N, C-alpha and C positions, 0 to 999 in steps of 0.2 A: 608379780602373780600375785593374784586375788586369792582368797582364804575361801577354801568351802563356805556356805552357810550353815549353821550348824541347826539342827532339827530336832527334837525330841520325838522319839515313838509314842505316842498315844495309847495308853490300854485303860480299859473300864475292867470293874472287880465287882464281884457282889460278895459282902458279909452277912453270910444267912447264919443265923444262929436260933435252933431251940432246944429247949429244954437243957441247957446249959453246953451245946455242944453245937460244932458247927461244921457247915459241910462243905466239902474239898472235894478236889478231883486229884486222882492219881493217874500222871501221864506220862508216856516216854519221852526224855529226852535226850540231846546230845552227852550228857552228863547222867543217863540212868534215869529209873523211875524216879521221879519226883511230885512232891505234892502242892496244892496252891488253891487258893480260891477259885470257883468260876471265875475265870479272868480273858482278856484276851482283847486284840487289837482294836483300835475303832475303823470304822469302814466310810469311806466315801459317802457323804451325805445323809451323814447319821448323827444325831446327839451323842453325846456320854451315855442319857438313860438309856436312849432307845439300843446303843451297843451293848450296855452293860445286859438291857432283857435278851437280847439274842445272843449273846455270848453264852448268859447262864443256859438260855435252854440246847443250845448247841451241844455244851458241855455235861449237862447232867438231865436232859429230857424233861425237866422240870419247868413249867412257868415260874417268873418271879416279877413280883410288882416292885420296884425303888420306889423308898417312902422318904428317905433322907440320904445326905452326902456325909459320909462316915471322915472324909478328909482326900486332900489333892496331896501327891507324894511322888517324889522325883527320887529315881536311883540309878547309879551307872551298874551296868552287867558285867563289863572286864573287872571290877574290882572285888565281884562275890565267884566267879566261875577261874576265873588267871587267864578268861581266854584274849586270845588277840585280836577280836572284834570289841571295837568299843561303845557301846547302846547305852543312851541315856533314856529312859522309860519315864515318862509323866503319866501317876497313876490317879484315876478318878474311882475311888471306893464308895459304893453305896451299900445303905442298908435296907431290907425291906420284907416283904411277905414273899415266902415261898408258895407256889401253887401247885395244882394237881401235876404230877407226872404225865407226860404224851405216850402211852404205852404203845412198844413198838419202835419207839423212836431211835434209832443208833446214836451213839453219841459221836462228837467231832473224832477226826483222824488224830490218832494217838492217845486218845482220853483211854485209859483201862477200865477204871472204875469212879465213882465216888464212894464216900466214906465222912461217917460223921466220927469227930473226937472232939475232946475238952480240950479247954485253952492249954492246961499242962500236958495232954499228949500232944499239942501244937510245941508248945517250948521245947518238951525233949527231942524233938526230932526236928530241929534247926539246919543241920546240915542235909537233910533231905527234902527242903523248902525250894521250890521252884523260883520263888520269888523273895530278894531281900526284902520285900515290902510287907509278907504275910503276915507275919506276926505283929508287925507295927500296926497293921490292919484290925488284927482280932483285939490289942492291947488298947486302939484306941476307941473302938465298939463296947469292949469291956467298960474302959472308962465313961462312958457315955456322950460321947462327941457325936454329935447328931447337927447337921445343917440342913436351912431349908434346901429344896433343890431350885428353887427359885433363884438360888444363888448361879446356878449356870444360865447363862445368856446365849443362846444361840441364833442367832441371824440369820436372815430367810435367805441370805446369799449361799447358806451351806448345803438347802436345797437344791 
């Protein structure tokens, strides 16, 4: 019997801070309403940077330009939610510039609203976080962790 090949789910996230507040989304999940940075799964054929731009637009209706990599993170979902499903996520988190809101654009399915929160407000509501990585990404951003985007190389075979 062969062991199935393990593959993490690759996700991208935008850590967007303006005037000491972070842009989050509130969304429906199997565990109820949860908060997260604008984030989602990487689609086939796109780079992590492209995926982050797309996910931010879909979830917030705002353009987003990643300027730095905050970090690369791993977490398992079953450890946080008690779920029987055991999924490992590999998250690329980016900081950058929030652009204009696209008037009239509907938010992604399941997204209820966007909300701006301070770091203290985010720290105070950890049980409402969709991802166990949300707070770590915010803390790393506040600590000044920034890496150049060219740290990520996407081979032409991805296209």
